[in-house]
Phi, psi and omega in degrees: 000125179258153179211155176220162180245130182238152170283147182216149173230126180257149176266105180261073182055044178098347177263123180281124175251113180271163179177194180236141181230130173230129182236145172291142180261152175068014179201150174289142179291147175293327178180186180240122171271115179260112188254129182239126186280171179271184181293136178077011178237182173225182186301333181296349174307325183269007182231051180290148178227031178285341171204157183298136177089003183286326187291129173296323182297317180289319180296315182298314183292327177293340177259011172094009181253141165286140175237124180242105177261119186249148166285122181296160178307129184101356180235161175059227186295337182269357185299323181288332178279328186230063185297335178264358182083197180221158169293164184300313181297326177292316177300320180298317179293318178296317179298316180298322178295320178294321179292328175297317176298320180296310183291339174288336186249342184228153176290137180246008177059228182282350180143190185256136176242117186269131178231124183226141176250131174056243180296330174298329175295320176300319182293314184291328174293322177295317178299314180295321180290340181272005177100190182078027184294344179297336181257353182256132178277321182176183184223132177237126185232137171232150176066030180209125177238211180238346178224127181289149174262004181234166177283155179305332180298332182290343185273346190295325182223093188288341181260004175301138183300336178289345179269000186306313182298323180293320184280331189241321185076206185298133181303323183293351177285353187238140180293158175303140179089354184303313187286329174292316181293333185280350181302327184282347183249355176274132186211160180299151180269123175303137191298329181292337178291328179298315180296317179298318181299320180294328181272356186306317179303331178277331182280323192305313184304318180295318180295312183300320183294338183269346187286135183236006174253157182300145182230138172235130178241131181242132174245129179293156177307318177249053171282115186254345182281330191239149169286129179212032170287174185303316181296319181291317182290329174297315177298322178297313180299323183292343179283342177271097189269343188237018181204173175271146180221138175245137172241124185229162179249143175248106182293160175055044183213150170254188186307315183274069187304316187289355176254003185253182177300332182278002185303309183299317177301313179297315183295322178295321177295320180296316179293324175299319178293323175300320177296319177299318179295322178296315178298316178304314179296317181298314180294320179298319178292323181295333181280344183282000000 
């Protein structure tokens, strides 16, 4: 099976959403993995090339999935339209409009599987919490919890050199050349996102309680932004009242999992969870 990655721009009700698209060739996709990056990054976060097999787009298509990695509202092609960014509900509405344009033009297989890192995790959880579960297979989140392990002041400037340890963790978790290759995907954070990030612990419980599709949350071994000990993750799971939730650990990884040596392992686990969600949907339809 051969695959290639193309640049794409979606029309999100007049807002251009840029991104990267990889599709399996010679076969219909099993579904679409929609990948959303964190604050201060771009879609290329999911298309690393520091070592063979690092890219989520390449891994996903080789396993039969279309992978659509988008620049969130306020990034990429939409930055000039939304220089201050958007609130979470606004981002969710913009994303849904963009995905409507995508599914009108491309095959989506069994449905959409949302995958988000860090602030992208906040967005995919919000989208799932706002309904439309009939089109969503499930949600996979990394680098996002419900209670910060740092003070709100640490969130104010995510690119400050003093935040390096929070964003990356141990240097040995990343292949040689990672930081040079990452220069093209690091970008300023829209100011409205900083305010949203600070309010997230208050917003999260309401969002989690509304989600009805399966959720998997992954914390890196050296995740420094979030509390993720046993007591904290138990409390986190209890906030999801209407769905199943998995909380997992990714060894040998820092916050930016998809840029590290553990990227392929994490991506394979995410696609495996997508397959579980697809089977769940298939069996549920068969019973009707």
